[in-house]
All heavy atoms as an XYZ file, in Angstrom:
864
protein
N     -10.812      7.305     21.920
C     -10.028      6.198     22.449
C     -10.884      5.154     23.143
O     -10.623      3.983     23.015
C      -8.980      6.714     23.438
O      -7.854      7.182     22.770
N     -11.885      5.596     23.873
C     -12.687      4.647     24.646
C     -13.722      3.922     23.802
O     -14.150      2.833     24.149
C     -13.396      5.373     25.785
C     -12.463      5.910     26.830
C     -13.247      6.639     27.898
C     -12.301      7.298     28.888
N     -13.023      8.086     29.876
N     -14.156      4.534     22.712
C     -15.280      3.986     21.966
C     -14.930      3.607     20.530
O     -15.204      2.494     20.103
C     -16.445      5.001     21.953
O     -16.727      5.379     23.299
C     -17.687      4.412     21.331
N     -14.358      4.526     19.783
C     -14.146      4.284     18.358
C     -13.153      3.169     18.076
O     -13.504      2.140     17.511
C     -13.682      5.563     17.653
C     -14.794      6.502     17.371
N     -15.075      7.558     18.186
C     -15.693      6.533     16.375
C     -16.113      8.199     17.702
N     -16.508      7.597     16.607
N     -11.928      3.374     18.427
C     -10.874      2.421     18.067
C     -11.127      1.019     18.624
O     -11.022      0.044     17.873
C      -9.510      2.962     18.502
C      -8.292      2.188     18.025
C      -8.268      2.060     16.507
C      -7.023      2.876     18.522
N     -11.497      0.859     19.895
C     -11.752     -0.493     20.401
C     -12.849     -1.236     19.635
O     -12.757     -2.447     19.449
C     -12.158     -0.257     21.862
C     -11.493      1.015     22.227
C     -11.559      1.858     20.973
N     -13.852     -0.520     19.164
C     -14.918     -1.164     18.396
C     -14.406     -1.753     17.092
O     -14.781     -2.860     16.707
N     -13.547     -1.021     16.413
C     -12.987     -1.524     15.161
C     -12.052     -2.702     15.403
O     -12.014     -3.646     14.612
C     -12.282     -0.400     14.396
C     -13.257      0.535     13.723
C     -13.700      1.690     14.354
C     -13.759      0.248     12.465
C     -14.616      2.540     13.746
C     -14.678      1.083     11.840
C     -15.098      2.235     12.496
O     -16.013      3.053     11.892
N     -11.325     -2.665     16.500
C     -10.435     -3.789     16.837
C     -11.271     -5.035     17.113
O     -10.996     -6.103     16.568
C      -9.531     -3.448     18.045
C      -8.734     -4.671     18.484
C      -8.584     -2.301     17.708
N     -12.306     -4.896     17.927
C     -13.116     -6.073     18.270
C     -13.944     -6.582     17.088
O     -14.252     -7.773     17.016
C     -14.007     -5.789     19.472
O     -14.953     -4.809     19.171
N     -14.279     -5.714     16.148
C     -15.069     -6.119     14.977
C     -14.213     -6.523     13.779
O     -14.744     -6.765     12.689
C     -16.007     -4.977     14.551
C     -17.152     -4.768     15.516
O     -17.467     -5.685     16.306
O     -17.739     -3.663     15.492
N     -12.923     -6.603     13.962
C     -11.992     -6.877     12.867
C     -12.427     -8.083     12.015
O     -12.472     -7.990     10.785
C     -10.587     -7.093     13.430
C      -9.577     -7.516     12.402
C      -9.031     -6.584     11.528
C      -9.161     -8.838     12.304
C      -8.106     -6.959     10.582
C      -8.230     -9.220     11.362
C      -7.703     -8.290     10.495
O      -6.789     -8.675      9.557
N     -12.740     -9.192     12.637
C     -13.120    -10.402     11.885
C     -14.408    -10.189     11.087
O     -14.544    -10.724      9.982
C     -13.249    -11.609     12.812
C     -11.916    -12.109     13.351
C     -10.944    -12.532     12.256
O     -11.376    -13.090     11.217
O      -9.728    -12.289     12.445
N     -15.324     -9.414     11.619
C     -16.570     -9.124     10.901
C     -16.270     -8.369      9.615
O     -16.884     -8.622      8.576
C     -17.523     -8.309     11.778
C     -18.049     -9.072     12.974
C     -18.906     -8.184     13.845
C     -19.327     -8.903     15.111
N     -20.071     -8.018     16.019
N     -15.319     -7.425      9.671
C     -14.927     -6.693      8.464
C     -14.263     -7.623      7.463
O     -14.538     -7.569      6.270
C     -13.993     -5.524      8.816
C     -14.718     -4.347      9.390
C     -14.767     -4.139     10.760
C     -15.380     -3.448      8.567
C     -15.452     -3.055     11.295
C     -16.068     -2.369      9.089
C     -16.095     -2.178     10.455
O     -16.786     -1.121     10.969
N     -13.375     -8.475      7.945
C     -12.701     -9.415      7.050
C     -13.722    -10.318      6.361
O     -13.610    -10.593      5.168
C     -11.676    -10.261      7.825
C     -10.439     -9.496      8.194
C      -9.739     -9.068      6.939
C      -8.449     -8.367      7.210
N      -7.824     -7.895      5.978
N     -14.717    -10.768      7.128
C     -15.760    -11.635      6.562
C     -16.609    -10.921      5.521
O     -17.214    -11.560      4.674
C     -16.660    -12.184      7.669
C     -15.935    -13.178      8.556
O     -14.925    -13.765      8.167
N     -16.426    -13.356      9.772
N     -16.644     -9.593      5.562
C     -17.377     -8.810      4.563
C     -16.486     -8.405      3.389
O     -16.903     -7.672      2.514
C     -17.996     -7.570      5.209
C     -19.157     -7.899      6.130
C     -19.811     -6.636      6.644
C     -21.025     -6.971      7.476
N     -22.271     -6.549      6.846
N     -15.243     -8.862      3.398
C     -14.337     -8.594      2.289
C     -13.526     -7.314      2.419
O     -12.890     -6.889      1.460
N     -13.516     -6.696      3.590
C     -12.725     -5.490      3.808
C     -11.265     -5.895      3.993
O     -10.945     -6.728      4.834
C     -13.234     -4.713      5.044
C     -14.716     -4.343      4.885
C     -12.367     -3.502      5.343
C     -15.028     -3.406      3.741
N     -10.379     -5.307      3.190
C      -8.961     -5.662      3.219
C      -8.152     -4.878      4.242
O      -7.151     -5.377      4.747
C      -8.320     -5.415      1.845
C      -8.897     -6.305      0.770
O      -9.232     -7.456      1.065
O      -9.024     -5.820     -0.365
N      -8.568     -3.650      4.512
C      -7.772     -2.778      5.364
C      -8.680     -1.867      6.168
O      -9.605     -1.270      5.622
C      -6.827     -1.919      4.499
C      -6.045     -0.816      5.201
C      -4.981     -1.402      6.114
C      -5.414      0.109      4.179
N      -8.405     -1.783      7.448
C      -9.071     -0.814      8.315
C      -7.990      0.172      8.744
O      -6.930     -0.227      9.226
C      -9.688     -1.478      9.558
C     -10.701     -2.544      9.160
C     -10.334     -0.421     10.459
C     -11.180     -3.398     10.315
N      -8.256      1.447      8.562
C      -7.286      2.479      8.928
C      -7.938      3.467      9.887
O      -9.118      3.780      9.772
C      -6.788      3.214      7.689
N      -7.134      3.935     10.805
C      -7.539      4.998     11.721
C      -6.620      6.170     11.434
O      -5.396      6.034     11.488
C      -7.382      4.527     13.160
S      -7.688      5.818     14.379
N      -7.197      7.308     11.100
C      -6.389      8.480     10.756
C      -6.776      9.638     11.664
O      -7.945      9.808     12.007
C      -6.542      8.844      9.254
C      -7.952      9.227      8.917
C      -5.576      9.931      8.858
N      -5.774     10.399     12.060
C      -5.994     11.539     12.939
C      -4.962     12.612     12.637
O      -3.854     12.307     12.185
C      -5.852     11.081     14.391
O      -6.023     12.163     15.275
N      -5.348     13.861     12.883
C      -4.380     14.951     12.769
C      -3.485     14.830     14.002
O      -3.860     15.260     15.100
C      -5.069     16.331     12.703
C      -4.025     17.438     12.666
C      -5.968     16.413     11.478
N      -2.362     14.193     13.807
C      -1.430     13.901     14.877
C      -0.092     13.536     14.258
O       0.028     13.459     13.033
C      -1.949     12.736     15.726
C      -2.058     13.107     17.178
O      -1.156     13.721     17.730
N      -3.156     12.729     17.790
N       0.888     13.260     15.084
C       2.164     12.820     14.538
C       2.243     11.288     14.580
O       1.478     10.644     15.301
C       3.344     13.475     15.274
C       3.478     13.025     16.704
O       3.767     11.836     16.937
O       3.304     13.874     17.597
N       3.145     10.712     13.794
C       3.218      9.251     13.710
C       3.538      8.567     15.035
O       3.091      7.460     15.283
C       4.340      8.990     12.699
C       4.636     10.278     12.051
C       4.076     11.365     12.882
N       4.273      9.241     15.897
C       4.637      8.646     17.175
C       3.431      8.524     18.097
O       3.263      7.512     18.789
C       5.753      9.459     17.835
C       6.941      9.629     16.928
C       7.191     10.849     16.323
C       7.781      8.560     16.655
C       8.272     11.007     15.475
C       8.865      8.708     15.801
C       9.109      9.934     15.205
N       2.574      9.533     18.092
C       1.344      9.487     18.878
C       0.425      8.397     18.332
O      -0.176      7.627     19.090
C       0.633     10.857     18.886
C      -0.778     10.758     19.444
C       1.455     11.864     19.676
N       0.316      8.319     17.012
C      -0.546      7.305     16.407
C      -0.044      5.898     16.744
O      -0.845      5.006     17.036
C      -0.635      7.502     14.891
C      -1.325      8.794     14.477
S      -2.990      8.982     15.135
C      -3.865      7.724     14.212
N       1.259      5.710     16.715
C       1.823      4.404     17.062
C       1.523      4.066     18.526
O       1.084      2.961     18.838
C       3.321      4.380     16.822
C       3.952      3.046     17.174
C       5.449      3.020     16.932
O       6.022      3.938     16.378
N       6.082      1.945     17.347
N       1.729      5.019     19.411
C       1.476      4.787     20.832
C      -0.004      4.521     21.097
O      -0.358      3.668     21.921
C       1.958      5.984     21.651
N      -0.872      5.243     20.380
C      -2.308      5.047     20.523
C      -2.683      3.621     20.108
O      -3.441      2.930     20.795
C      -3.038      6.085     19.686
C      -4.520      6.145     19.825
C      -5.287      5.673     20.855
C      -5.426      6.727     18.894
N      -6.614      5.941     20.611
C      -6.726      6.582     19.422
C      -5.266      7.369     17.670
C      -7.857      7.043     18.761
C      -6.392      7.833     17.022
C      -7.674      7.673     17.554
N      -2.142      3.181     18.984
C      -2.407      1.821     18.521
C      -1.896      0.778     19.499
O      -2.578     -0.213     19.780
N      -0.711      0.985     20.036
C      -0.151      0.052     21.001
C      -0.993      0.008     22.271
O      -1.203     -1.062     22.846
C       1.295      0.428     21.322
C       2.245      0.149     20.174
C       3.637      0.719     20.379
O       3.896      1.372     21.427
O       4.488      0.498     19.486
N      -1.484      1.162     22.709
C      -2.292      1.226     23.927
C      -3.595      0.443     23.787
O      -4.162     -0.022     24.778
C      -2.594      2.681     24.279
N      -4.062      0.283     22.537
C      -5.314     -0.434     22.292
C      -5.090     -1.771     21.598
O      -6.040     -2.367     21.083
C      -6.278      0.448     21.494
C      -6.806      1.576     22.313
N      -7.837      1.427     23.199
C      -6.399      2.860     22.420
C      -8.068      2.577     23.803
N      -7.200      3.462     23.349
N      -3.840     -2.221     21.581
C      -3.499     -3.544     21.033
C      -4.054     -3.770     19.631
O      -4.646     -4.807     19.351
C      -3.983     -4.651     21.975
C      -3.362     -4.549     23.340
O      -2.144     -4.417     23.469
N      -4.184     -4.575     24.376
N      -3.861     -2.799     18.743
C      -4.396     -2.954     17.393
C      -3.602     -3.973     16.585
O      -4.144     -4.557     15.651
C      -4.485     -1.611     16.630
C      -5.358     -0.629     17.356
C      -3.135     -1.028     16.327
N      -2.345     -4.183     16.928
C      -1.530     -5.141     16.190
C      -1.572     -4.863     14.701
O      -1.401     -3.727     14.267
N      -1.840     -5.902     13.927
C      -1.936     -5.767     12.468
C      -3.371     -5.532     12.003
O      -3.634     -5.495     10.810
C      -1.388     -7.016     11.783
C       0.107     -7.182     11.982
O       0.784     -6.155     12.193
O       0.600     -8.322     11.950
N      -4.292     -5.399     12.934
C      -5.704     -5.255     12.567
C      -6.026     -3.870     12.017
O      -6.828     -3.744     11.099
C      -6.600     -5.532     13.773
C      -6.532     -6.968     14.243
C      -7.398     -7.182     15.452
C      -7.339     -8.627     15.894
N      -8.152     -8.847     17.094
N      -5.441     -2.845     12.590
C      -5.752     -1.471     12.208
C      -4.463     -0.764     11.816
O      -3.469     -0.832     12.537
C      -6.384     -0.674     13.382
C      -7.500     -1.456     14.059
C      -6.825      0.709     12.927
C      -8.774     -1.569     13.290
N      -4.476     -0.087     10.689
C      -3.328      0.726     10.297
C      -3.547      2.128     10.862
O      -4.525      2.792     10.531
C      -3.162      0.780      8.789
C      -1.882      1.532      8.424
C      -1.489      1.409      6.997
N      -1.276      0.021      6.622
C      -1.227     -0.399      5.370
N      -1.379      0.456      4.389
N      -1.033     -1.668      5.100
N      -2.638      2.553     11.708
C      -2.729      3.859     12.360
C      -1.982      4.872     11.491
O      -0.774      4.757     11.301
C      -2.129      3.790     13.770
C      -2.768      2.742     14.667
S      -4.516      3.011     14.998
C      -4.434      4.404     16.114
N      -2.707      5.859     10.973
C      -2.144      6.823     10.035
C      -2.163      8.230     10.616
O      -3.173      8.670     11.170
C      -2.943      6.814      8.731
C      -3.006      5.483      7.993
C      -3.947      5.599      6.796
C      -1.627      5.043      7.547
N      -1.062      8.914     10.460
C      -0.933     10.288     10.943
C      -1.149     11.269      9.795
O      -0.467     11.200      8.781
C       0.448     10.494     11.552
N      -2.091     12.154      9.977
C      -2.306     13.276      9.051
C      -1.612     14.480      9.693
O      -2.248     15.411     10.172
C      -3.806     13.516      8.858
C      -4.120     14.585      7.826
O      -3.228     14.915      7.011
O      -5.251     15.094      7.841
N      -0.306     14.418      9.715
C       0.526     15.322     10.511
C       0.195     16.795     10.320
O       0.116     17.547     11.284
C       2.016     15.074     10.197
O       2.272     13.672     10.350
C       2.901     15.849     11.128
N      -0.013     17.220      9.104
C      -0.274     18.631      8.829
C      -1.744     18.910      8.486
O      -2.077     20.011      8.057
C       0.629     19.121      7.693
C       2.081     18.982      8.012
N       2.716     19.788      8.932
C       3.008     18.099      7.572
C       3.983     19.421      9.027
N       4.176     18.392      8.219
N      -2.604     17.907      8.629
C      -4.027     18.099      8.361
C      -4.376     18.183      6.895
O      -5.467     18.641      6.543
N      -3.480     17.716      6.032
C      -3.738     17.809      4.584
C      -4.913     16.938      4.150
O      -5.742     17.375      3.355
C      -2.472     17.448      3.809
C      -1.354     18.457      4.016
C      -0.015     17.974      3.467
O       0.038     16.899      2.835
O       0.970     18.694      3.685
N      -4.987     15.723      4.662
C      -6.109     14.852      4.314
C      -7.413     15.449      4.841
O      -8.418     15.470      4.127
C      -5.913     13.443      4.876
C      -7.053     12.468      4.592
C      -7.220     12.221      3.098
C      -6.836     11.161      5.337
N      -7.387     15.946      6.063
C      -8.588     16.574      6.634
C      -9.071     17.714      5.747
O     -10.281     17.837      5.498
C      -8.300     17.073      8.050
N      -8.160     18.539      5.269
C      -8.551     19.650      4.382
C      -9.128     19.128      3.073
O     -10.157     19.610      2.599
C      -7.356     20.564      4.105
C      -7.095     21.564      5.210
C      -6.086     22.628      4.817
N      -4.758     22.102      4.521
C      -3.855     21.755      5.447
N      -4.136     21.880      6.723
N      -2.682     21.288      5.098
N      -8.470     18.152      2.474
C      -8.940     17.611      1.192
C     -10.312     16.956      1.317
O     -11.118     17.029      0.388
C      -7.926     16.604      0.629
C      -6.652     17.235      0.126
C      -6.866     18.147     -1.074
O      -7.664     17.798     -1.971
O      -6.234     19.217     -1.111
N     -10.575     16.312      2.447
C     -11.872     15.668      2.660
C     -12.936     16.638      3.170
O     -14.111     16.285      3.237
C     -11.737     14.510      3.660
C     -10.958     13.289      3.204
C     -10.806     12.302      4.358
C     -11.621     12.619      2.003
N     -12.527     17.836      3.546
C     -13.468     18.812      4.073
C     -13.938     18.475      5.479
O     -15.082     18.768      5.837
N     -13.055     17.866      6.276
C     -13.436     17.432      7.621
C     -12.568     18.078      8.706
O     -12.355     17.501      9.764
C     -13.419     15.893      7.749
C     -14.463     15.263      6.846
C     -12.034     15.329      7.460
N     -12.116     19.286      8.468
C     -11.314     19.986      9.468
C     -12.222     20.425     10.606
O     -13.281     21.007     10.382
C     -10.588     21.208      8.868
C      -9.904     22.023      9.951
C      -9.585     20.760      7.812
N     -11.818     20.125     11.811
C     -12.537     20.536     13.013
C     -11.738     21.651     13.668
O     -10.590     21.459     14.053
C     -12.684     19.357     13.979
C     -13.391     19.642     15.296
C     -14.857     20.002     15.053
C     -13.280     18.453     16.227
N     -12.342     22.826     13.757
C     -11.639     23.963     14.348
C     -11.681     23.844     15.865
O     -12.613     24.290     16.520
C     -12.256     25.279     13.897
C     -11.455     26.479     14.375
O     -10.374     26.288     14.961
O     -11.917     27.613     14.164
N     -10.665     23.224     16.408
C     -10.596     23.024     17.850
C      -9.452     23.815     18.469
O      -9.009     23.514     19.563
C     -10.422     21.539     18.150
O      -9.238     21.063     17.530
N      -9.006     24.837     17.756
C      -7.886     25.636     18.255
C      -8.138     26.218     19.643
O      -7.221     26.234     20.463
C      -7.514     26.716     17.241
C      -6.849     26.099     16.016
C      -6.216     27.112     15.103
O      -5.358     27.868     15.590
O      -6.579     27.120     13.918
N      -9.356     26.688     19.962
C      -9.558     27.213     21.313
C      -9.325     26.166     22.417
O      -8.972     26.504     23.533
C     -11.017     27.668     21.315
C     -11.356     27.881     19.878
C     -10.532     26.879     19.125
N      -9.525     24.884     22.076
C      -9.391     23.819     23.073
C      -8.035     23.125     23.038
O      -7.475     22.795     24.075
C     -10.492     22.768     22.872
C     -11.865     23.358     22.862
C     -12.564     23.501     21.678
C     -12.452     23.802     24.037
C     -13.833     24.059     21.664
C     -13.715     24.364     24.035
C     -14.413     24.493     22.845
N      -7.531     22.851     21.835
C      -6.308     22.068     21.689
C      -5.128     22.855     21.125
O      -4.025     22.343     21.047
C      -6.561     20.850     20.781
C      -7.610     19.918     21.303
C      -8.833     19.806     20.673
C      -7.383     19.163     22.441
C      -9.816     18.952     21.152
C      -8.353     18.303     22.933
C      -9.572     18.201     22.281
N      -5.375     24.059     20.659
C      -4.298     24.865     20.098
C      -4.024     24.602     18.628
O      -3.132     25.201     18.052
N      -4.787     23.704     18.022
C      -4.624     23.426     16.590
C      -5.907     22.795     16.062
O      -6.805     22.448     16.811
C      -3.420     22.521     16.326
C      -3.457     21.223     17.083
N      -4.094     20.119     16.605
C      -2.953     20.879     18.288
C      -3.977     19.126     17.472
N      -3.297     19.564     18.514
N      -5.969     22.651     14.768
C      -7.136     22.057     14.137
C      -7.052     20.540     14.258
O      -5.981     19.968     14.319
C      -7.239     22.495     12.688
C      -7.445     24.007     12.556
C      -7.807     24.391     11.160
C      -7.895     25.865     10.938
N      -8.616     26.647     11.883
N      -8.201     19.904     14.284
C      -8.297     18.451     14.378
C      -9.113     17.950     13.190
O      -9.416     18.702     12.273
C      -8.971     18.047     15.694
C      -8.374     18.618     16.948
C      -7.124     17.962     17.373
N      -7.342     16.555     17.613
C      -6.567     15.801     18.341
N      -5.547     16.315     18.943
N      -6.797     14.522     18.484
N      -9.534     16.712     13.243
C     -10.327     16.101     12.190
C     -11.689     15.718     12.754
O     -11.760     15.161     13.843
C      -9.596     14.857     11.669
C     -10.225     14.183     10.483
S      -9.264     12.738      9.920
C      -7.905     13.540      9.085
N     -12.744     16.038     12.014
C     -14.083     15.617     12.433
C     -14.148     14.098     12.377
O     -13.436     13.458     11.605
C     -15.143     16.210     11.500
C     -15.250     17.710     11.589
C     -16.282     18.243     10.617
C     -16.337     19.763     10.670
N     -17.289     20.290      9.675
N     -15.037     13.536     13.165
C     -15.208     12.084     13.160
C     -16.028     11.660     11.942
O     -17.081     12.222     11.648
C     -15.905     11.631     14.438
C     -15.015     11.766     15.639
C     -15.697     11.218     16.874
N     -14.790     11.355     17.984
C     -15.174     11.482     19.231
N     -16.461     11.483     19.532
N     -14.293     11.604     20.204
N     -15.527     10.636     11.281
C     -16.203     10.113     10.108
C     -15.798      8.668      9.910
O     -14.850      8.177     10.515
C     -15.865     10.937      8.854
C     -14.435     10.812      8.404
C     -14.080      9.885      7.432
C     -13.446     11.613      8.951
C     -12.755      9.762      7.014
C     -12.124     11.502      8.548
C     -11.783     10.576      7.579
N     -16.518      7.995      9.057
C     -16.121      6.673      8.593
C     -16.353      6.653      7.096
O     -17.213      7.365      6.583
C     -16.927      5.569      9.282
O     -18.304      5.701      9.005
N     -15.560      5.862      6.406
C     -15.775      5.741      4.970
C     -15.284      4.395      4.475
O     -14.438      3.757      5.099
C     -15.133      6.883      4.194
C     -13.668      6.888      4.080
S     -13.194      8.290      2.997
C     -11.474      8.361      3.349
N     -15.859      3.997      3.379
C     -15.449      2.780      2.694
C     -14.899      3.200      1.345
O     -15.577      3.903      0.584
C     -16.627      1.794      2.515
C     -16.198      0.601      1.672
C     -17.169      1.355      3.867
N     -13.680      2.783      1.069
C     -13.024      3.088     -0.200
C     -12.796      1.769     -0.929
O     -12.254      0.821     -0.356
C     -11.677      3.821      0.029
C     -11.003      4.123     -1.299
C     -11.891      5.091      0.846
N     -13.195      1.728     -2.189
C     -13.033      0.532     -2.994
C     -12.287      0.902     -4.270
O     -12.781      1.683     -5.076
C     -14.400     -0.070     -3.323
C     -14.298     -1.415     -4.000
O     -13.217     -1.980     -4.151
N     -15.442     -1.937     -4.402
N     -11.108      0.350     -4.436
C     -10.273      0.631     -5.616
C     -10.113      2.125     -5.867
O     -10.225      2.602     -6.999
C     -10.840     -0.056     -6.858
C     -10.683     -1.567     -6.810
O      -9.687     -2.043     -6.221
O     -11.550     -2.271     -7.354
N      -9.922      2.891     -4.792
C      -9.674      4.324     -4.915
C     -10.914      5.195     -5.003
O     -10.805      6.407     -5.079
N     -12.083      4.587     -4.998
C     -13.334      5.351     -5.050
C     -14.059      5.253     -3.712
O     -14.212      4.157     -3.174
C     -14.261      4.812     -6.139
O     -13.682      4.995     -7.404
N     -14.519      6.390     -3.216
C     -15.262      6.406     -1.962
C     -16.675      5.911     -2.231
O     -17.415      6.497     -3.017
C     -15.291      7.830     -1.348
C     -16.156      7.860     -0.092
C     -13.879      8.313     -1.043
N     -17.034      4.807     -1.594
C     -18.370      4.233     -1.761
C     -19.324      4.683     -0.663
O     -20.525      4.781     -0.894
C     -18.296      2.706     -1.786
C     -17.623      2.167     -3.035
C     -17.679      0.661     -3.126
O     -18.120     -0.013     -2.173
O     -17.273      0.141     -4.181
N     -18.812      4.892      0.529
C     -19.603      5.356      1.666
C     -18.807      6.416      2.398
O     -17.604      6.254      2.606
C     -19.843      4.217      2.659
C     -21.040      3.317      2.491
C     -20.939      2.130      3.434
C     -22.325      4.053      2.745
N     -19.472      7.489      2.782
C     -18.822      8.524      3.586
C     -19.821      8.993      4.628
O     -20.858      9.556      4.289
C     -18.360      9.701      2.717
C     -17.532     10.690      3.479
C     -16.173     10.478      3.644
C     -18.107     11.808      4.038
C     -15.395     11.378      4.357
C     -17.343     12.719      4.755
C     -15.980     12.500      4.914
N     -19.536      8.694      5.873
C     -20.438      9.012      6.975
C     -19.766     10.027      7.884
O     -18.782      9.718      8.535
C     -20.744      7.755      7.794
C     -21.277      6.639      6.932
O     -22.265      6.809      6.249
N     -20.608      5.504      6.956
N     -20.297     11.222      7.930
C     -19.733     12.298      8.738
C     -20.663     12.575      9.908
O     -21.872     12.762      9.722
C     -19.580     13.563      7.887
C     -19.009     14.795      8.565
C     -17.582     14.558      9.045
C     -19.056     15.974      7.604
N     -20.104     12.579     11.105
C     -20.899     12.915     12.281
C     -21.473     14.320     12.102
O     -20.750     15.236     11.715
C     -20.051     12.853     13.548
C     -19.575     11.464     13.914
C     -20.695     10.536     14.366
O     -21.844     10.990     14.569
O     -20.415      9.332     14.513
N     -22.739     14.488     12.379
C     -23.437     15.756     12.136
C     -22.731     16.938     12.787
O     -22.607     18.002     12.180
C     -24.878     15.670     12.624
N     -22.260     16.771     14.007
C     -21.571     17.862     14.686
C     -20.053     17.723     14.616
O     -19.322     18.508     15.180
C     -22.024     17.967     16.141
C     -21.602     16.769     16.984
O     -21.022     15.806     16.438
O     -21.852     16.798     18.200
N     -19.588     16.700     13.916
C     -18.148     16.471     13.764
C     -17.511     15.739     14.918
O     -16.366     15.305     14.821
N     -18.241     15.561     16.008
C     -17.648     14.936     17.188
C     -18.502     13.804     17.754
O     -18.103     13.180     18.731
C     -17.443     15.980     18.315
O     -18.709     16.490     18.716
C     -16.552     17.108     17.863
N     -19.631     13.533     17.178
C     -20.587     12.568     17.732
C     -20.117     11.133     17.721
O     -19.008     10.800     17.309
N     -21.005     10.294     18.183
C     -20.721      8.857     18.301
C     -21.856      8.052     17.688
O     -22.504      7.265     18.354
C     -20.565      8.475     19.779
C     -19.397      9.093     20.521
C     -19.517      8.836     22.014
C     -18.090      8.554     19.987
N     -22.098      8.264     16.411
C     -23.171      7.500     15.774
C     -22.644      6.829     14.509
O     -22.203      5.696     14.552
C     -24.375      8.386     15.487
O     -24.020      9.447     14.622
N     -22.651      7.528     13.405
C     -22.316      6.915     12.119
C     -20.826      6.614     11.941
O     -20.450      5.927     11.002
C     -22.819      7.783     10.976
S     -21.989      9.380     10.835
N     -19.983      7.095     12.842
C     -18.561      6.796     12.718
C     -18.142      5.601     13.567
O     -17.005      5.148     13.489
C     -17.710      8.017     13.099
O     -17.922      8.382     14.450
N     -19.050      5.063     14.359
C     -18.752      3.886     15.164
C     -18.688      2.645     14.284
O     -19.338      2.577     13.241
C     -19.822      3.686     16.236
C     -19.871      4.722     17.347
C     -21.083      4.491     18.229
C     -18.587      4.707     18.158
N     -17.949      1.660     14.725
C     -17.788      0.437     13.955
C     -19.118     -0.228     13.643
O     -19.373     -0.585     12.492
C     -16.876     -0.541     14.703
O     -16.772     -1.736     13.976
N     -19.961     -0.402     14.641
C     -21.226     -1.091     14.374
C     -22.123     -0.301     13.431
O     -22.931     -0.874     12.720
C     -21.958     -1.426     15.671
C     -22.334     -0.229     16.494
O     -22.038      0.916     16.130
N     -22.971     -0.466     17.621
N     -21.987      1.026     13.400
C     -22.759      1.843     12.475
C     -22.408      1.570     11.036
O     -23.290      1.437     10.176
N     -21.138      1.458     10.740
C     -20.731      1.221      9.353
C     -20.882     -0.251      8.975
O     -21.198     -0.572      7.837
C     -19.309      1.750      9.073
C     -19.086      1.862      7.573
C     -18.262      0.900      9.719
C     -17.928      2.711      7.161
N     -20.708     -1.152      9.935
C     -20.903     -2.581      9.642
C     -22.307     -2.831      9.138
O     -22.515     -3.693      8.277
C     -20.644     -3.421     10.892
C     -19.242     -3.968     11.057
C     -19.090     -4.636     12.415
C     -18.846     -4.903      9.947
N     -23.286     -2.118      9.662
C     -24.671     -2.288      9.233
C     -24.923     -1.762      7.830
O     -25.942     -2.095      7.225
C     -25.621     -1.611     10.220
C     -25.605     -2.287     11.571
O     -25.390     -3.493     11.669
N     -25.830     -1.526     12.617
N     -24.013     -0.933      7.306
C     -24.213     -0.342      5.987
C     -23.480     -1.093      4.866
O     -23.771     -0.880      3.710
C     -23.738      1.111      5.998
C     -24.501      2.055      6.925
C     -23.837      3.423      6.956
C     -25.952      2.175      6.490
N     -22.526     -1.917      5.234
C     -21.757     -2.612      4.186
C     -22.152     -4.065      4.089
O     -22.798     -4.613      4.914
C     -20.229     -2.507      4.401
C     -19.810     -3.013      5.769
C     -19.764     -1.095      4.200
C     -18.311     -3.049      5.982
């Protein structure tokens, strides 16, 4: 909340200038939490907040974070990716699944 999402919101115009049509934030959460999270960070129409309610996307991408001892359920590892016409062109997974390097906005902006 403090680092990832605000960076993408503030860099929105930079992404648009690079031809990015959609920025999405996805988390293993419910849609109501995702909506509230987006509202708390004033994402407006800049970021689409997506709920992976049952962790299906996390499983398919192989990014399930076993955080049951801490949160009581599985979460999603931190990553960033660029998808073009349904094909993944870039996929950056934090080495430990929780870091703050390649999944940050400025990290991916430098790669596209």
